[in-house]
N, C-alpha and C positions, 0 to 999 in steps of 0.2 A: 760353624755353631758348636759349641760344646756339647758333648752328651755326657749327662749326670745319671748316676745310678746310686741307689741306696740298698743296703744290706741291713738285716737284723740278725742279732745273735743273742743266744741265751744259753746259761748255764747254771747248774745247781751241782753243790758237794755237800755231803754230810760233814758235821762238826766232829772232831775228835781230839781228845786230850792227848798233850805230848807233841803235837804237830805244829809247826809255826803256821801264823796266819799271815799270808801274803796277799796282798790286793793291788793290782796294777804294778807289780814288781817292788812294792814297799813292804817291808815286814812290820807289821804292827804288833805291839805288845799286847800278849793276850795269853791266858793260861789253856787255850786250845787254839786248834788251826782247822783246816780243811783237808778231808781225806780224799785222797786220789793217787793214781799212778805217777804224776808228774808233782810239782810242789801244789797242784790244785788251786792255782790262781784263778779263782771263778771269774774275775773281772777281765783278765788277760784272755781267757778263754772264750767269753762272749764277744769281745771285741774281735778277737781273731775270726770267730765265726762270721761276724757282721761284715768284715773286709772280704772274706772269702765269698760270702753271698752276694755282695754287691758286684763282684767281678765274674759271679757264676763259676767259681772254682771249687765247688763241694763244700765240704766242712772239715773241721779240725781233726775228727776221728779217721777221715781219709787220709789225711796227710801225717798224722801222729797218732797211730793207733796205741790203745793202753795195753796191747798184747805184746807189743815191741820193747824189749828190754832196754834198748837205747833211751827211752824216754822216762825211765824210772827215776823219780824225784827230780827230773828236769826243771830248770828254770823256764817257766812259761813265756817269758819275754823272747825266748828263742822262737816258740811258736808265733808270735806276734811278728817277729822280724820275718820270717819265712812267708807268712801271708802277705807283708808288705812288699816283699820282692816278688812274689807271684803277681799281686795287683800291678806293680811297675812293669813287669815283663809283659802284662797284657795291654800295656799302653795307657795305664790311668796312674792318676795321682789322687792321694787322699786329700779331701778338703776339710772334713769336720767328722769328729766322733762325739757322740753324746751317749751317756752309759748311767746305769743306776745299779747300786749293790743295795740289796735287801738282806739285812742282818739286825737280829735283836740287839745284840752285844758284842763287843764293845762300841761304844759311841764313836763315831769315825770323822767328825767334823774337823778335828785337829789335824787330820791327815790328808785332808782334801788337796792342799797345795801341792804337797810333796807328790801324791799320786799323779795329779795332773801334769806335772814337771816330768816324772819318770816316762809317763805315757807319751807326752809330747815329744821328748828327747828320742823315744824309741820310734816313734812314727815319723821323725823329722818335720814336725808341726810345731806352730807357735802354741804357747799354753792356751791363748784364747780360742784356739780351734779344738780344743779338748774339754769336754764338760764331764763332770763326775758328780752325781748326786748319791744320797744315802737316804734309805727309808727303813723303817721296820715293817713288819708283817701285823702289827698290832696284837700280837699273841695268837694268831690264827694259823693254822696248818704247821708243817714241819719246820718253817723258818721261825713262826712265831712262837713255837714251842722250844725254841733254842736247839734244835736237832740238825739245822742245815742252814746253809747260805745260797742265795742267788744272785744272779747279775743279768742284767739285759743291755743291750747296746745297738745303737744304730750308726752306721758308717756312710758317709756320702763321699763318692769318688767322682772324679771327672776325667774324661777322654783327654789325653794330652795332645 
């Protein structure tokens, strides 16, 4: 009988002028990006934490501390690939990822397929096993006021 596990991830970053906006490894045209030690890909970070959580392997900060200069401006898909390798080493395979990006602007619907494809490729999954949704915060709180972005993710893994 297969053992399934589910992990949940969440991340948030401030918006900052002059930075690239990267979500799920895809660069989104924008006059601002996300502030952070790495490329601040809030979506990749949430999925990384969801994978690590599903396998009870800690969190992104344990593996990639923002105090380590090696990760300055790093591509966050490196973090995602590392989490995937750890999940596989623990004897699991990723079955499905469901995620949500919460951001007031820019509108992201035209980038959904590219983001799903990039994440699926990175995780070795079919695109049909990667869900990416976009929401606004209805002008409430730091996200709604245009000061930050958030992402949430749930990952399902199965014992091989």
